TIRO-2110 file (N, C-alpha, C; in Angstrom, 1 decimal):
// TIRO-2110
10.4, 2.3, -3.8, N, 1, A
9.7, 1.1, -4.2, CA, 1, A
8.6, 1.5, -5.2, C, 1, A
7.9, 2.5, -4.8, N, 2, A
6.8, 2.9, -5.7, CA, 2, A
7.2, 3.3, -7.0, C, 2, A
8.3, 4.1, -7.1, N, 3, A
8.8, 4.6, -8.4, CA, 3, A
9.2, 3.4, -9.2, C, 3, A
9.9, 2.5, -8.6, N, 4, A
10.4, 1.3, -9.4, CA, 4, A
9.2, 0.5, -9.9, C, 4, A
8.2, 0.3, -9.1, N, 5, A
7.0, -0.4, -9.5, CA, 5, A
6.3, 0.2, -10.7, C, 5, A
6.2, 1.5, -10.6, N, 6, A
5.6, 2.2, -11.7, CA, 6, A
6.4, 2.1, -13.0, C, 6, A
7.8, 2.2, -12.9, N, 7, A
8.6, 2.0, -14.0, CA, 7, A
8.5, 0.6, -14.6, C, 7, A
8.4, -0.4, -13.7, N, 8, A
8.2, -1.8, -14.2, CA, 8, A
6.9, -1.9, -14.9, C, 8, A
5.9, -1.3, -14.4, N, 9, A
4.5, -1.3, -15.0, CA, 9, A
4.6, -0.7, -16.4, C, 9, A
5.2, 0.4, -16.5, N, 10, A
5.4, 1.1, -17.9, CA, 10, A
6.2, 0.2, -18.8, C, 10, A
7.2, -0.4, -18.3, N, 11, A
8.0, -1.3, -19.1, CA, 11, A
7.2, -2.5, -19.6, C, 11, A
6.4, -3.1, -18.8, N, 12, A
5.6, -4.2, -19.2, CA, 12, A
4.5, -3.8, -20.2, C, 12, A
4.0, -2.6, -20.1, N, 13, A
3.1, -2.1, -21.1, CA, 13, A
3.8, -1.9, -22.4, C, 13, A
5.0, -1.4, -22.4, N, 14, A
5.8, -1.2, -23.7, CA, 14, A
6.0, -2.6, -24.3, C, 14, A
6.3, -3.6, -23.5, N, 15, A
6.6, -4.9, -24.0, CA, 15, A
5.3, -5.4, -24.7, C, 15, A
4.2, -5.2, -24.0, N, 16, A
2.9, -5.6, -24.6, CA, 16, A
2.7, -5.0, -26.0, C, 16, A
2.9, -3.7, -26.0, N, 17, A
2.7, -3.0, -27.3, CA, 17, A
3.7, -3.5, -28.4, C, 17, A
4.9, -3.8, -28.0, N, 18, A
5.9, -4.3, -29.0, CA, 18, A
5.5, -5.7, -29.4, C, 18, A
5.0, -6.5, -28.5, N, 19, A
4.5, -7.8, -28.9, CA, 19, A
3.3, -7.8, -29.9, C, 19, A
2.4, -6.9, -29.6, N, 20, A
1.2, -6.7, -30.4, CA, 20, A
1.7, -6.2, -31.8, C, 20, A
2.7, -5.3, -31.9, N, 21, A
3.2, -4.9, -33.2, CA, 21, A
3.9, -6.0, -33.9, C, 21, A
4.6, -6.8, -33.2, N, 22, A
5.3, -8.0, -33.9, CA, 22, A
4.2, -8.9, -34.5, C, 22, A
3.2, -9.1, -33.7, N, 23, A
2.1, -10.0, -34.2, CA, 23, A
1.4, -9.4, -35.4, C, 23, A
1.1, -8.1, -35.4, N, 24, A
0.4, -7.4, -36.5, CA, 24, A
1.3, -7.5, -37.7, C, 24, A
2.6, -7.4, -37.6, N, 25, A
3.4, -7.4, -38.8, CA, 25, A
3.9, -8.9, -39.2, C, 25, A
3.3, -9.9, -38.6, N, 26, A
3.6, -11.3, -38.8, CA, 26, A
5.1, -11.6, -38.6, C, 26, A
5.7, -11.0, -37.6, N, 27, A
7.1, -11.4, -37.3, CA, 27, A
7.2, -12.5, -36.3, C, 27, A
6.1, -12.9, -35.7, N, 28, A
6.0, -14.0, -34.8, CA, 28, A
4.8, -14.9, -35.1, C, 28, A
4.8, -16.1, -34.6, N, 29, A
3.7, -17.0, -34.8, CA, 29, A
2.6, -16.7, -33.8, C, 29, A
1.4, -17.2, -34.1, N, 30, A
0.3, -17.1, -33.1, CA, 30, A
0.6, -17.8, -31.8, C, 30, A
1.3, -18.9, -31.9, N, 31, A
1.6, -19.7, -30.7, CA, 31, A
2.6, -18.9, -29.8, C, 31, A
3.6, -18.3, -30.5, N, 32, A
4.6, -17.5, -29.7, CA, 32, A
3.9, -16.3, -29.1, C, 32, A
3.0, -15.7, -29.9, N, 33, A
2.3, -14.5, -29.4, CA, 33, A
1.5, -14.8, -28.2, C, 33, A
0.7, -15.9, -28.2, N, 34, A
-0.1, -16.3, -27.1, CA, 34, A
0.7, -16.6, -25.9, C, 34, A
1.8, -17.3, -26.1, N, 35, A
2.7, -17.7, -24.9, CA, 35, A
3.2, -16.4, -24.3, C, 35, A
3.8, -15.5, -25.1, N, 36, A
4.4, -14.3, -24.5, CA, 36, A
3.3, -13.4, -24.0, C, 36, A
2.2, -13.3, -24.6, N, 37, A
1.1, -12.5, -24.2, CA, 37, A
0.6, -12.9, -22.8, C, 37, A
0.5, -14.2, -22.6, N, 38, A
0.1, -14.7, -21.3, CA, 38, A
1.1, -14.4, -20.2, C, 38, A
2.4, -14.5, -20.6, N, 39, A
3.4, -14.2, -19.6, CA, 39, A
3.4, -12.7, -19.2, C, 39, A
3.2, -11.8, -20.2, N, 40, A
3.1, -10.4, -19.9, CA, 40, A
1.9, -10.1, -19.2, C, 40, A
0.8, -10.7, -19.5, N, 41, A
-0.5, -10.4, -18.8, CA, 41, A
-0.4, -10.8, -17.3, C, 41, A
0.2, -12.0, -17.1, N, 42, A
0.4, -12.4, -15.7, CA, 42, A
1.3, -11.4, -14.9, C, 42, A
2.4, -11.0, -15.6, N, 43, A
3.3, -10.0, -14.9, CA, 43, A
2.6, -8.7, -14.7, C, 43, A
1.8, -8.2, -15.7, N, 44, A
1.0, -7.0, -15.5, CA, 44, A
0.1, -7.1, -14.3, C, 44, A
-0.6, -8.2, -14.3, N, 45, A
-1.6, -8.4, -13.2, CA, 45, A
-0.9, -8.4, -11.8, C, 45, A
0.2, -9.1, -11.7, N, 46, A
1.0, -9.1, -10.5, CA, 46, A
1.5, -7.7, -10.1, C, 46, A
2.0, -6.9, -11.1, N, 47, A
2.5, -5.6, -10.8, CA, 47, A
1.4, -4.7, -10.4, C, 47, A
0.2, -4.8, -11.0, N, 48, A
-0.9, -3.9, -10.7, CA, 48, A
-1.4, -4.2, -9.2, C, 48, A
-1.4, -5.5, -8.9, N, 49, A
-1.8, -5.9, -7.5, CA, 49, A
-0.8, -5.3, -6.5, C, 49, A
0.5, -5.4, -6.9, N, 50, A
1.5, -4.9, -6.0, CA, 50, A
1.4, -3.4, -5.8, C, 50, A
1.2, -2.7, -6.8, N, 51, A
1.0, -1.2, -6.7, CA, 51, A
-0.2, -0.9, -5.9, C, 51, A
-1.3, -1.6, -6.1, N, 52, A
-2.5, -1.4, -5.4, CA, 52, A
-2.3, -1.6, -3.9, C, 52, A
-1.6, -2.7, -3.6, N, 53, A
-1.3, -3.0, -2.2, CA, 53, A
-0.4, -1.9, -1.6, C, 53, A
0.6, -1.5, -2.3, N, 54, A
1.5, -0.5, -1.8, CA, 54, A
0.8, 0.8, -1.6, C, 54, A
-0.1, 1.2, -2.5, N, 55, A
-0.8, 2.4, -2.4, CA, 55, A
-1.8, 2.4, -1.2, C, 55, A
-2.4, 1.3, -1.0, N, 56, A
-3.3, 1.2, 0.2, CA, 56, A
-2.5, 1.3, 1.5, C, 56, A
-1.3, 0.7, 1.5, N, 57, A
-0.5, 0.8, 2.7, CA, 57, A
0.0, 2.3, 2.9, C, 57, A
0.3, 3.0, 1.8, N, 58, A
0.6, 4.4, 1.9, CA, 58, A
-0.5, 5.2, 2.4, C, 58, A
-1.7, 5.0, 1.9, N, 59, A
-2.9, 5.7, 2.4, CA, 59, A
-3.1, 5.5, 3.9, C, 59, A
-3.0, 4.2, 4.3, N, 60, A
-3.2, 3.9, 5.7, CA, 60, A
-2.1, 4.6, 6.5, C, 60, A
-0.9, 4.7, 6.0, N, 61, A
0.2, 5.4, 6.8, CA, 61, A
-0.1, 6.9, 6.8, C, 61, A
-0.6, 7.5, 5.8, N, 62, A
-0.9, 8.9, 5.8, CA, 62, A
-2.0, 9.2, 6.8, C, 62, A
-3.1, 8.3, 6.8, N, 63, A
-4.1, 8.5, 7.8, CA, 63, A
-3.6, 8.4, 9.2, C, 63, A
-2.7, 7.5, 9.5, N, 64, A
-2.1, 7.3, 10.8, CA, 64, A
-1.3, 8.6, 11.2, C, 64, A
-0.6, 9.1, 10.2, N, 65, A
0.3, 10.3, 10.4, CA, 65, A
-0.6, 11.5, 10.7, C, 65, A
-1.8, 11.6, 10.0, N, 66, A
-2.7, 12.7, 10.2, CA, 66, A
-3.2, 12.7, 11.7, C, 66, A
-3.5, 11.5, 12.2, N, 67, A
-3.9, 11.4, 13.6, CA, 67, A
-2.8, 11.8, 14.5, C, 67, A
-1.6, 11.3, 14.2, N, 68, A
-0.4, 11.7, 15.0, CA, 68, A
-0.1, 13.2, 15.0, C, 68, A
-0.3, 13.8, 13.9, N, 69, A
-0.1, 15.3, 13.8, CA, 69, A
-1.1, 16.0, 14.7, C, 69, A
-2.3, 15.5, 14.6, N, 70, A
-3.4, 16.1, 15.5, CA, 70, A
-3.0, 16.0, 17.0, C, 70, A
-2.5, 14.9, 17.4, N, 71, A
-2.1, 14.7, 18.8, CA, 71, A
-1.0, 15.6, 19.1, C, 71, A
0.0, 15.7, 18.2, N, 72, A
1.2, 16.5, 18.5, CA, 72, A
0.7, 18.0, 18.6, C, 72, A
-0.2, 18.4, 17.8, N, 73, A
-0.7, 19.8, 17.9, CA, 73, A
-1.4, 20.0, 19.2, C, 73, A
-2.1, 19.0, 19.7, N, 74, A
-2.8, 19.2, 21.0, CA, 74, A
-1.7, 19.2, 22.1, C, 74, A
-0.7, 18.4, 22.0, N, 75, A
0.4, 18.4, 23.0, CA, 75, A
1.1, 19.8, 23.0, C, 75, A
1.3, 20.3, 21.8, N, 76, A
2.0, 21.6, 21.7, CA, 76, A
1.1, 22.7, 22.3, C, 76, A
-0.2, 22.7, 22.0, N, 77, A
-1.1, 23.7, 22.6, CA, 77, A
-1.1, 23.5, 24.1, C, 77, A
-1.2, 22.3, 24.6, N, 78, A
-1.2, 22.1, 26.1, CA, 78, A
0.1, 22.7, 26.7, C, 78, A
1.2, 22.4, 26.1, N, 79, A
2.5, 22.9, 26.6, CA, 79, A
2.5, 24.4, 26.7, C, 79, A
2.0, 25.1, 25.6, N, 80, A
1.9, 26.5, 25.6, CA, 80, A
0.9, 27.1, 26.7, C, 80, A
-0.2, 26.4, 26.9, N, 81, A
-1.1, 26.8, 27.9, CA, 81, A
-0.5, 26.6, 29.3, C, 81, A
0.2, 25.5, 29.5, N, 82, A
0.8, 25.3, 30.8, CA, 82, A
1.9, 26.4, 31.1, C, 82, A
2.6, 26.8, 30.1, N, 83, A
3.6, 27.8, 30.2, CA, 83, A
2.9, 29.2, 30.5, C, 83, A
1.9, 29.5, 29.7, N, 84, A
1.2, 30.8, 29.9, CA, 84, A
0.6, 30.9, 31.3, C, 84, A
0.1, 29.7, 31.8, N, 85, A
-0.5, 29.7, 33.2, CA, 85, A
0.5, 29.7, 34.3, C, 85, A
1.8, 29.6, 33.9, N, 86, A
2.9, 29.5, 34.9, CA, 86, A
3.1, 28.2, 35.6, C, 86, A
2.5, 27.1, 35.0, N, 87, A
2.7, 25.8, 35.6, CA, 87, A
4.0, 25.1, 35.3, C, 87, A
4.6, 25.6, 34.2, N, 88, A
6.0, 25.1, 33.8, CA, 88, A
6.9, 26.2, 33.5, C, 88, A
8.2, 26.0, 33.9, N, 89, A
9.1, 27.1, 33.7, CA, 89, A
9.5, 27.2, 32.2, C, 89, A
10.3, 28.3, 31.9, N, 90, A
10.6, 28.6, 30.5, CA, 90, A
11.5, 27.5, 29.9, C, 90, A
12.4, 26.9, 30.7, N, 91, A
13.3, 25.8, 30.2, CA, 91, A
12.5, 24.6, 29.8, C, 91, A
11.6, 24.2, 30.7, N, 92, A
10.8, 23.0, 30.4, CA, 92, A
9.9, 23.3, 29.2, C, 92, A
9.3, 24.5, 29.1, N, 93, A
8.5, 24.9, 28.0, CA, 93, A
9.3, 24.8, 26.7, C, 93, A
10.4, 25.4, 26.6, N, 94, A
11.2, 25.5, 25.4, CA, 94, A
11.7, 24.1, 25.0, C, 94, A
12.1, 23.3, 25.9, N, 95, A
12.6, 21.9, 25.6, CA, 95, A
11.4, 21.1, 25.1, C, 95, A
10.2, 21.1, 25.7, N, 96, A
9.1, 20.3, 25.3, CA, 96, A
8.5, 20.8, 24.0, C, 96, A
8.4, 22.1, 23.9, N, 97, A
7.8, 22.7, 22.6, CA, 97, A
8.7, 22.4, 21.4, C, 97, A
10.0, 22.5, 21.6, N, 98, A
11.0, 22.2, 20.6, CA, 98, A
10.9, 20.7, 20.1, C, 98, A
10.8, 19.8, 21.1, N, 99, A
10.7, 18.4, 20.7, CA, 99, A
9.4, 18.1, 20.0, C, 99, A
8.3, 18.7, 20.5, N, 100, A
7.0, 18.4, 19.9, CA, 100, A
7.0, 19.1, 18.5, C, 100, A
7.5, 20.3, 18.3, N, 101, A
7.5, 20.9, 17.0, CA, 101, A
8.3, 20.2, 16.0, C, 101, A
9.5, 19.6, 16.4, N, 102, A
10.3, 18.8, 15.5, CA, 102, A
9.5, 17.6, 15.1, C, 102, A
8.9, 16.9, 16.0, N, 103, A
8.0, 15.7, 15.6, CA, 103, A
6.9, 16.1, 14.7, C, 103, A
6.3, 17.2, 15.0, N, 104, A
5.2, 17.7, 14.1, CA, 104, A
5.7, 18.0, 12.7, C, 104, A
6.8, 18.7, 12.6, N, 105, A
7.3, 19.0, 11.3, CA, 105, A
7.7, 17.8, 10.5, C, 105, A
8.3, 16.8, 11.2, N, 106, A
8.7, 15.6, 10.6, CA, 106, A
7.5, 14.8, 10.1, C, 106, A
6.5, 14.8, 10.9, N, 107, A
5.2, 14.1, 10.5, CA, 107, A
4.5, 14.8, 9.3, C, 107, A
4.5, 16.1, 9.3, N, 108, A
3.9, 16.8, 8.2, CA, 108, A
4.7, 16.6, 6.9, C, 108, A
6.0, 16.6, 7.0, N, 109, A
6.8, 16.3, 5.8, CA, 109, A
6.6, 14.9, 5.3, C, 109, A
6.4, 13.9, 6.1, N, 110, A
6.2, 12.6, 5.6, CA, 110, A
4.8, 12.5, 5.0, C, 110, A
3.8, 13.2, 5.6, N, 111, A
2.5, 13.2, 5.0, CA, 111, A
2.5, 13.8, 3.6, C, 111, A
3.3, 14.9, 3.5, N, 112, A
3.4, 15.6, 2.2, CA, 112, A
4.0, 14.7, 1.1, C, 112, A
5.1, 14.0, 1.5, N, 113, A
5.8, 13.1, 0.6, CA, 113, A
4.8, 12.0, 0.1, C, 113, A
4.1, 11.4, 1.1, N, 114, A
3.1, 10.3, 0.7, CA, 114, A
2.1, 10.9, -0.2, C, 114, A
1.5, 12.0, 0.1, N, 115, A
0.5, 12.6, -0.8, CA, 115, A
1.0, 12.9, -2.2, C, 115, A
2.2, 13.3, -2.3, N, 116, A
2.8, 13.6, -3.6, CA, 116, A
2.9, 12.4, -4.4, C, 116, A
3.4, 11.3, -3.8, N, 117, A
3.5, 10.0, -4.5, CA, 117, A
2.1, 9.5, -4.9, C, 117, A
1.1, 9.6, -4.0, N, 118, A
-0.2, 9.2, -4.3, CA, 118, A
-0.8, 10.0, -5.4, C, 118, A
-0.5, 11.3, -5.5, N, 119, A
-1.1, 12.1, -6.6, CA, 119, A
-0.5, 11.7, -7.9, C, 119, A
0.8, 11.3, -7.9, N, 120, A
1.4, 10.8, -9.2, CA, 120, A
0.7, 9.6, -9.6, C, 120, A
0.2, 8.7, -8.7, N, 121, A
-0.4, 7.5, -9.0, CA, 121, A
-1.8, 7.8, -9.7, C, 121, A
-2.5, 8.8, -9.2, N, 122, A
-3.8, 9.1, -9.8, CA, 122, A
-3.7, 9.7, -11.2, C, 122, A
-2.5, 10.2, -11.6, N, 123, A
-2.3, 10.7, -12.9, CA, 123, A
-1.9, 9.6, -13.9, C, 123, A
-1.6, 8.4, -13.4, N, 124, A
-1.2, 7.2, -14.2, CA, 124, A
-2.5, 6.6, -14.8, C, 124, A
-2.5, 6.4, -16.1, N, 125, A
-3.7, 5.8, -16.7, CA, 125, A
-3.8, 4.3, -16.3, C, 125, A
-5.0, 3.8, -16.1, N, 126, A
-5.3, 2.4, -15.9, CA, 126, A
-4.7, 1.8, -14.6, C, 126, A
-4.4, 2.6, -13.7, N, 127, A
-3.9, 2.1, -12.4, CA, 127, A
-5.0, 2.4, -11.4, C, 127, A
-5.8, 1.4, -11.1, N, 128, A
-6.9, 1.6, -10.2, CA, 128, A
-6.5, 1.1, -8.8, C, 128, A
-7.0, 1.9, -7.8, N, 129, A
-6.7, 1.5, -6.4, CA, 129, A
-8.0, 1.4, -5.7, C, 129, A
-8.2, 0.2, -5.1, N, 130, A
-9.5, 0.0, -4.5, CA, 130, A
-9.2, -0.5, -3.0, C, 130, A
-8.7, 0.4, -2.2, N, 131, A
-8.3, 0.0, -0.8, CA, 131, A
-9.6, -0.4, 0.0, C, 131, A
-10.6, 0.4, -0.2, N, 132, A
-11.9, 0.2, 0.6, CA, 132, A
-12.5, -1.1, 0.3, C, 132, A
-12.5, -1.4, -1.0, N, 133, A
-13.2, -2.7, -1.5, CA, 133, A
-12.4, -3.9, -0.9, C, 133, A
-11.1, -3.8, -1.0, N, 134, A
-10.2, -4.9, -0.5, CA, 134, A
-10.4, -5.1, 1.0, C, 134, A
-10.4, -4.0, 1.7, N, 135, A
-10.6, -4.0, 3.2, CA, 135, A
-12.0, -4.5, 3.5, C, 135, A
-13.0, -4.1, 2.8, N, 136, A
-14.4, -4.5, 3.0, CA, 136, A
-14.5, -6.0, 2.7, C, 136, A
-13.9, -6.5, 1.7, N, 137, A
-14.0, -7.9, 1.3, CA, 137, A
-13.3, -8.8, 2.4, C, 137, A
-12.2, -8.3, 2.9, N, 138, A
-11.5, -9.0, 4.0, CA, 138, A
-12.4, -9.0, 5.3, C, 138, A
-13.0, -7.9, 5.6, N, 139, A
-13.8, -7.8, 6.8, CA, 139, A
-15.1, -8.6, 6.7, C, 139, A
-15.6, -8.8, 5.5, N, 140, A
-16.8, -9.5, 5.3, CA, 140, A
-16.6, -11.0, 5.2, C, 140, A
-15.4, -11.5, 5.0, N, 141, A
-15.1, -12.9, 4.9, CA, 141, A
-15.4, -13.5, 6.3, C, 141, A
-16.3, -14.5, 6.3, N, 142, A
-16.5, -15.1, 7.6, CA, 142, A
-15.3, -15.8, 8.2, C, 142, A
-15.1, -15.6, 9.5, N, 143, A
-13.9, -16.2, 10.1, CA, 143, A
-14.5, -17.3, 11.1, C, 143, A
-13.8, -18.5, 11.1, N, 144, A
-14.3, -19.5, 12.0, CA, 144, A
-14.1, -19.0, 13.5, C, 144, A
-15.1, -19.4, 14.3, N, 145, A
-15.1, -19.0, 15.7, CA, 145, A
-14.4, -20.0, 16.5, C, 145, A
-14.4, -21.3, 16.0, N, 146, A
-13.8, -22.3, 16.8, CA, 146, A
-12.8, -23.0, 15.8, C, 146, A
-11.7, -23.6, 16.4, N, 147, A
-10.8, -24.3, 15.5, CA, 147, A
-11.5, -25.5, 14.8, C, 147, A
-11.1, -25.7, 13.6, N, 148, A
-11.6, -26.8, 12.8, CA, 148, A
-10.8, -28.1, 13.2, C, 148, A
-11.6, -29.1, 13.6, N, 149, A
-10.9, -30.3, 13.9, CA, 149, A
-10.9, -31.3, 12.8, C, 149, A
-9.8, -31.9, 12.5, N, 150, A
-9.8, -32.9, 11.5, CA, 150, A
-10.2, -34.2, 12.1, C, 150, A
-11.1, -35.0, 11.3, N, 151, A
-11.5, -36.3, 11.8, CA, 151, A
-10.7, -37.3, 11.1, C, 151, A
-10.3, -38.3, 11.9, N, 152, A
-9.6, -39.4, 11.4, CA, 152, A
-10.5, -40.4, 10.7, C, 152, A
-10.1, -41.0, 9.7, N, 153, A
-11.0, -41.9, 9.0, CA, 153, A
-11.4, -43.1, 9.9, C, 153, A
-12.7, -43.5, 9.9, N, 154, A
-13.1, -44.6, 10.7, CA, 154, A
-12.4, -45.9, 10.4, C, 154, A
-12.2, -46.2, 9.1, N, 155, A
-11.6, -47.4, 8.7, CA, 155, A
-10.4, -47.0, 7.9, C, 155, A
-9.3, -47.7, 8.1, N, 156, A
-8.1, -47.5, 7.4, CA, 156, A
-8.0, -48.5, 6.2, C, 156, A
-7.5, -48.0, 5.1, N, 157, A
-7.4, -49.0, 3.9, CA, 157, A
-6.4, -50.1, 4.3, C, 157, A
-6.7, -51.2, 3.8, N, 158, A
-5.9, -52.4, 4.1, CA, 158, A
-4.8, -52.4, 3.0, C, 158, A
-3.5, -52.7, 3.4, N, 159, A
-2.5, -52.8, 2.4, CA, 159, A
-2.7, -54.0, 1.5, C, 159, A
-2.3, -53.8, 0.2, N, 160, A
-2.5, -54.8, -0.8, CA, 160, A
-1.4, -55.9, -0.6, C, 160, A
-1.8, -57.1, -0.8, N, 161, A
-0.9, -58.3, -0.6, CA, 161, A
-0.5, -58.9, -1.9, C, 161, A
END
C-alpha cells in the first residue's frame, strides 16, 4: 500500500509539472489551468494525508512490535533460567524456547521491514509526517463528558393555509 501511495504521489507531481509547462507554453487557457490545478492540488493533499496516516500507523505498529520483542526476550531468558535451574526438563525447554525464538525472529523481521519502508519515506522530498502533532491535537480536543441533549422547539410553526 505504501509503495502504491508513493507512486501515486509521484505521478500527481508529474501531472502538476506537465500542467505548469502547458500553461507556460500557452497550450491551455487560464480557466482550464485553474480547474485542473485545483483538481491536482486536492488529489495531492488527499494523498499526502493518506501517506501521513499510513506512516503514523506503521510507526505505532513498530513501537508495539518493539515492546513485544522485549517481552519475548524476557520469556526466552526465563525459560533458559528455568532449564538451567532444573525446574523444567529438556523437552519442555526446547519446545518453549523454539516457539519463543520463532516469534522473536518473526517480530524482528517485521520491525526491520517497517523501518526500511519508513526510511524510504524520509528520503522522499516534501513528504512530512507529523504523527505526534496529530495525536496531540486529537488528545487536546475537548470531549463532552455528558451526552448532548437536543431540545425540542417550544412552539411549532403553524402550517400555511
